[in-house]
N, C-alpha and C positions, 0 to 999 in steps of 0.2 A: 503492499499499499504506499508506503514511503517513497518507494522508487517511481510510482505512479504520479504521486504528487510533485516530486521533482521535476519530472518530465513535464508535467502540466506548468510549472512554475517557470521553467525554463523556454518553454514553447511561447508563453505569455510575454515574457521578457524580450525574446527575439522578435516578436511581431511590432515593438514599440518603434516609431518613429524618431529622428532626431529632435524634432520640435515637441514631442510629448512630454508632459511631466506630471507628476503627482504621486500617485501611491498605488502601488500594485497590490494585488491580493495578498494577504497574510500580513499587510502593514510594512511592506518594504517599500522605502522612499527612492526615487532615482531623479536623476537631474539630466535635463537636455544637454546636447552639445552647444556651445556658446557659437554665436555668428560669427565672432571672430575666428573661431577654430574651421568652421565651415567655409569662410572666406579663404583662409590660408590653404585650405585643401582643395582648391579648385583652380582649373584652367578655364576662365570665363569667356564665351564667345558672345556678342550681342546678337540677339534672335528677334527683337522688336525694339521699337523705338517711337513714342507718340509725343503730341503735346494737346493738351486740353486747356483752354481753346485754341485753335489754330491761330498762328501768329499772322497778322495783318491779311486775314482772310485764306492765308494758304491752306495747305493739306496737314490734317493732323498725324498721317502716317510718316514719320520721318526718315524710317529706314529704307522705304520705297526710292528715295531721291538720294541716299546716300551713296557715294561713289564707292564702287566694287573694291577698291583697294582698302576700305575700313571694315568691310563686312567679314573677313577672314581672320582679323586681328583678335589675340587673346591677351586677356589681363591674368596676371598672377600677384596675388597678395603675398608678400613675406614678411615675416617678422621684423622688428626693427624698423616699420615703417617704409620699406621698400616696396614699391609697385613697378613689376616690370610688364610692359606691353610688348608682346611679341608681334611684330608685323607679320602678315601673312605673305604667301608667295606673291599675290598682288600687291605691288608696291605703288604708292602714291606718286613717287618721283623715283627717278634713277638713284638718287644720293640717298635716298632714305634708309636709315639704318636698320638692322634686322630686330634690335631691340633698343626701346625707348624706356628710360626710369624717370619714376616720380616717386613723390612722398605721399602716404596716407596715413591716417590714424583713426581710431573710433572713440566717439563720446558716448558712454552707456553701452547697449547692446544693439541700437538700432539706428546710429547716425555715425556716418561715414565721412571724413573730410579727404578729398583727392584733389591734390594740387589747390589748396586754400578754397575750395568750394564744397559747401555740405550736402549730402545726399541722405536721404532717409531710406532704411531699408523697409520695404512695404512687405516683403514676404522673401524667405530664404529656406531653402532645404539644400541637401547636397546635390540636387540635380538643376536647381533653379534659382535665380537670383533677380528679384524686382527692385529697382531703386527709383526714387522721385527726387526731383529738385523743383522748388518753386522759384520762380523769376518774374521780375515785373517788367514789362517791354512796353513803352507808350502808355503808360498809366493803366495797363491791363494784367492781372496777375496769370500767370500760366504754369501749368504743373507739365513739366517734362518727365516722363516714366520710360525707363529702358529695363528690358528683360535679358538677361544672359542665360545662356545654359552650360553647363559644366562639362568639358570635353573630356574630363578624367574619368567620368563615370562611364 
């Protein structure tokens, strides 16, 4: 009987996702993986980019008009505030380096500063990252939302 209960307990524990938290049966507490850890364990590639409302009557889908050379770039967050953008096979210019380095850091578990711009983590799992940034343009507040998928998965 004890072996069966242990098996059920391990099965329940294994089914928990990274962002789950709370108490398992039998009063066992567990804690989710932090957003910081998830960011560092990813190779993030942009899969969507929108703005709401559209800027100056333009399109809300920003990814559609983004040059191809940006669509295959990956971002990797490293400890000690190092962010590396690996420029993909499609380069924007002949002289564009293979990698570009930036700074990043977190405030709390849901705010990320990249190159002195704050972004809010709207959603994060080991497979997907959605960040938002608010910006005022011509006295109108806009929300820029960018979705990334993790190519490490």
